[in-house]
Residue, then its C-alpha position, 0 to 999 in steps of 0.5 A: m962392347s957389352g950388351f949389359a945395360c946400367a939401371t939408369e934412366e936418362p933423357p935423350l942427348p941434346p942435339d949438338e952433344k957427342p953421341v953416347p953408346h945406349i940401349a934406347l927404349l922406346l914406349p908410349l909414356k906421355s900417352p893418355a891410354f898407355a902410359p901405364a903399360a908403357d911405364a909397367v915396362r919400362q920399371g921392369f926393363l930397369a929392374a932387369a937391368g939393375v940386376e946385372v953387374a956393374d961393368p965399365r963396358s956397360l951400355p946406360v939405358r935411355v927412355y924415349g917417351s911418346f905421345d902416339e907411336g904411329k906418328d911419333i916412332v920412326a922420327l924417335y927411332r932416328q934421334a936415338v940411333a943418331g945419339g949412339a944407340r947400339a940397340v933398340v926396344g919398343p915400340l910397344t903398341r900394334n900401330g907403332v910396331a907396324t909403322l917401324a916395321a914398314e921401314k926397310t932399313l934398320p940399322v941396330p938390334t931392334l926388339a918391338l914389343n908387339v906384332a906387325d904382319q911383316a918385317a922389311s929389315p933383319q935387324l927387327y925382332f918381334f916380341g909380346m903378350a898376344l892372347e891369342a897365343e894363349a888360345r892356342q896353347t889351350a887348344q893343344i893342352t885339350r887336345r893332348q889331354g883327349a879331348h876331341q870336342a870343344i864348345v866355344v863361348t864368346v861375347n861381343t868384342q873384337l878381342s874375344r872374336r879373336l881368340q875364338t878364331a885362334f883357339a877354333e883353328e888350333f884345335t881343327a888342325l890338331g884334328g878336334t871338333v868344334l860343336s858349337e860356338i855361343e856368344f853370351g850377350g847376358d841371357p844364361a838361356v844360350f846354355a840351356e843346350i850345353a850337357d855333359q859330353a865324353d872328350t869334350v871341353v869348353f872354351l871360355a873367350a872371355d874375361a874374368v868378370t864375364a866367366r864369373l856370370i857364365r861358370p854357374y850355368l856350365p855343367n860342373r864335370l865339363p872341363i873348362y878353359a880360358t886365357s890369362q884374361i881370366f886371372v886377375g891375382n891370387a889375393n882376389t880369393l872371391v873372384n877365383h871362388d866363382l871360377e872354381r876349376i877353370h883351367f887357364v895359362d899364364m906367366p910364371w911372374l904371376l903364378q910362380p913366385d919360387h920359379p928361379a927366373v922370378m926370384i932373381y927380379p924385385r918386384a915393382a914398388p909399389p905393387l901394380s895392378t895384375d895386367n900391369e904385373r904381366f908388362y913388368a915381366l915383359g920388361i924384364d925379359a925384353f932386356r933379357l932378349i935384347h942383351i942376347l941379340l947385342e951379343k948375337q948369342t941366339l944359338d947358345a943362350l936360347p931357349l930362355d926360362g923367362v919370367s914371362g914364360h919359356i922363350d925361343l926364337d923362330h924366323h925373328i919372332f920370339l915365341r912365348s910359352a905360358i904355364p898350365a894353372m888352374f883355380v882351386q879353392g880360390h887360388a890358382q895352382l899349378p898342375n903337373m903339365p908341361a908348357t907348350i911353345v906356340p907362336m906369339f903371333p898368330g898368322l905368321m906361323s902354325a903349331s899344327s904345320v890397355p886395356e887387357a893385358s893383351p898387347p896395347q892396340 
């Protein structure tokens, strides 16, 4: 049976009808908080399916929407399998993935689009957009470029603290030293002691709005790094000018329109926000990965040059590396720097040994 899916969206089968083989896409499409991200994933997934050549053996895609994945996901998963699902993609939220990961037996290949601490079923795989992985990759990049010391700037949010921890752990594990960790609450006086120091970088665990406030108070000659949360698209030149010379990492989908994989797939119509473009790209690569799992081609088809990054597999976790970029005169540009594969999910693996565009919580 082919793993290719037709670009069709069908409602789940009524209970009195015969099961039909299909790929099930489980998303929180009925959730007020997560519906926009979920719909972007859906659009990307079906766009990827539509690119594949039609085949009589193709599997249709059936989209199953939920209100609360933490409560609905097990019943929805069982409904999909009973309806003939040969593979499942989803859930999307952390709560949903944690709930499904607690199931000891999953009968078909399943690709979760977020993180769980552990998986009991050998059929369960993980793929997502953890910003902590980008923070770890940034630490690798700075150390590779010769930085021995780092100053980490945070704000009072849970995500910022997670990025701070991920960067600091990776940077020190690679032999670097974190000189200080500064929390910015609106008063620029906290940056008064920062000065140009050789072999030192600044890591901003902040989004674009906060980074614009911080940037003028940092020494111009001190290299500054951040994650993709500071990139709101190349159309926003005013914002980007205020972030001049800041380095970050992000997806080929947003940074490399001439990338061979990116050029294959259609863009969303109407256009999405930058955050939801990332979820759209996640949907594209999720389709490609579930096909690989269906066909049991992990040895031959990986690593995958995806639209969300370079993807490989390790212990049921699909690892994604983003690509480095820097703001120059209001636009993100790519330096000649190779990307590095890092763990998607911090805590499960060490590289050294919405909401935002981070995964829905």
